[in-house]
N, C-alpha and C positions, 0 to 999 in steps of 0.2 A: 452356871460356868464351873468347870471342875478346876480346882487349884491343887497343883501337883508339886510336891516337895522334890528338890533335886540333891542327889548325892553323887558328887563328883569324886572319881577314884583315882588316885595316883599312888604307885607302890603300896597297894592294899589299904591306904588310909583315906579318910573323908577329908577333902581339900576344897578350896575356892581359888580360882585365878582371878587377876584382874585383867579385863580385855583380852582374856585368852592367853595372856603372857605367862609361859611356864617359869619365868624368873620371878613372877609377882605371885608367889603361892602362899596361901595361909593354911595351915593344918588345924582342922577343927576337931577331929576325933580320930584315934587309932583304931576304933571299931565300928565300922560303917553298919554292920548288923544291927548292933545296939541303936544306931541313929535311925535306921529304917523302922525298927519296932516302936521307937518313940513317935515318929511321924504316923505310924498306923494307930497308935493309942489316942493320938490327937485328932483322928478322924479323917486321915488321908484315904482317898479311894484308889490311889495309883501313886507309884514311885518312879521318878526319872533318874535313871543311872547314866552316868557318862564314864567311859573308860578313856581317861586322858592320855595315859600311855599308848592305848590302842590307837587313838586317834592320830598320834604323832608317828607311830612306826607303821600303821596300816594293817594291824592284826590285833585281835583281842589279848590283852595282857594281864587283866585282872579277873581272869576267868574264876578262879578259885572263890574269891569273896563274892563275886556276882552270884555264883550258885548258892552260896550260903545265904545271901539275902533272900533270894527267891524261895528258898526252902523254909526260911524263918517266918516270912510275913504271909497272911492270907489274902493280900490284895495284889493285883497285877503289876508288874514291873515292865517298864520300856527301857531299852538300852541303845545308846549311840556310842560310836568310837570304835574305829577299825574293822567295821563290817563292810568288806570290799569284794567278797566272792559269794557264790551261791552256796557253797558247802558250809562256810562259816555262818551265814545267815540261817540256814535250815537248822544247823547244829544248836545255835542259840535259842531258836524258836521251839524245836521238837525235843531237844535233848537237855538243855539248861531250863526250859520253862519261861523264857522272856514272852511276854504277850505280844509286844511290838518291837521290831527292830527298826532303828532309825538309821537312815542312809543319807549322806549328805555328798561327800566326795565323788562317789562312784556315779551318783545320779547325774552330775555334771559332766564328768569325763566319759562315762558309758551309758547314755540315756536309754539306748536300745536294751541293755541288760537290766537297767532299772525297771522299765516296763515289763519286761520278762518276770522279774522276781515279784513284783507287785501282783501280777496275774497269777503267779504260782501260790502266793501266799495272801490272798485277798483280804483286807481290812487287817493285816498284821505287819504291814510295812508302812512306815511313816518317812515322809520326805524332811530331812533336816535342812533348813535354809539358814545358813549363817551368813550374815551381810555386813559389810563395811561400805558406808556410803551407798547402800542400797545394791552394792555389787556382791556376788556370791564369794565367800571365803572357803577354802578347802584345806585338807591336810591338818587337821588340827588348828585351822585359822592362820596357818603360817603362809599360806599363799592366797592372793586375792585375784580372782578371775575378771574377764572384761564382760561377763554375762550379769545382766540384773536378776535380782531374786524374782522379780514378777515374769521376766521372760523364760526363766527355767520352770517355774511352776505351771505356767501356760501350756508347756509342752505335755504336762501330765494330767491336765484337766480331764475329767471324765473317768479316770482310772479308779480301782477300788482302793484308794490310798487311805489308811487309817486316819492320818493327820498330816497337817504340815506345821511343823515347828520352826517358827521364825524367830531368830536371834539377832538384834544388833549388837555387834561385838562392841562397839563404842561405849554402850550402856552396861555390858555385862560385867558384874562384879564391882561396879563403880559406885553404887548406892546413890545414884542421881536422878532415879526415876525414869519414866519412858517418855521420850521426846515427841513432838508433833509428827516429824517425818516418819518415824517408826510406826506410830498409831495409823497413819495415812497408807503406809506400806501394808499393814495388817488388814485394813479395811479392803483394799484393793485385791488382796489374796483371798479374803472371805467371799468377795463378789464373784470369783472364779468359780464358786460352788465347791470349794475345798474346805474341809474342816480345819481351822486355824488355831494353833496353840501359841500364845505369846511367851516369849522367853528372853530374859535379859532386861534388867532395869526395874523390876518390881520391887520398890523399896519400902513403901509404907501402904497403909490401907487406901490412902487417896489414889495411889496407882490402880489399885483393884477397883476402886469406884468408877475411875476413869474408863477401864477396861469394860466394866459392867454397862456403862453409858454407851460405849461404842457398840457392845453387843446388841443393844436395843435396836440399833440401825443397820447393823450386819450380823446377821443371826449365825453366819459362818464361823464366828469368833467363839469357840467352844470351850477354851481352857486357858490357863496361864501357870507357867512353871515359876517356882520362887526358890531362890537359891540362898545367896549371901544374907538377905535380909532376915531369913529364919535363923540363921546362925549367929548374926549381930544382935538379934533380939528387936529389930524395928518392926516386925511382923509376927504376930503369935499365929501359928497355923489353925488351932481351933477356932479363935475368933474371926480370922479371915474366912474361913469355910463357913461360918454361920452367917457372915455379911453376904457371901455369894449366894447362899440359900435363900436369904430373905429377898 
């Protein structure tokens, strides 16, 4: 299982939100490039970047620091937040050097366009499934739809999607672990034949052990993103990676 450290960007700084609430922000570092280099030193094989400003306004806002991170590290980066048209996605992939573009809002609002962009850039576009009570949330989690995460993912089964990144908003940044309903949702997604990455709620090594146990039954669960736990120190990345490798 690949463990992926998260760097959430707001106004050029490394921050974390609680439950996606922009009014509950903690600033962890003014230099996201140094943060990325530290995660690489600890053994990360990929870095998960989120443009929080971009998610909110619908276009990439932290482009300069994103480019600096990509240039500084020797491992691939994936990016979500504000990727809502073909031109932006292809620019991020081809010009900036992001390996995977993560698309959430537009996959729900324009499913035909999402299919088109996945086929244009096979294995380089990930589906970002952000859910509240299993229902898809969009626009930086400011809106909750009437479509379930499973229903949305089912529409895209069989496409060359790089990954499905599933986040339960209720867990994200709360340091309370991953609940059973979220584990069940991830198992169902993995059973669709899509590679699933867990996100939100990974708080201690116990959560990683639970995900590894789930992976034994549902091989489609291929990774987990770790955010606040790394910055609060409840998980040490290098030790977690060793655990996953064992």
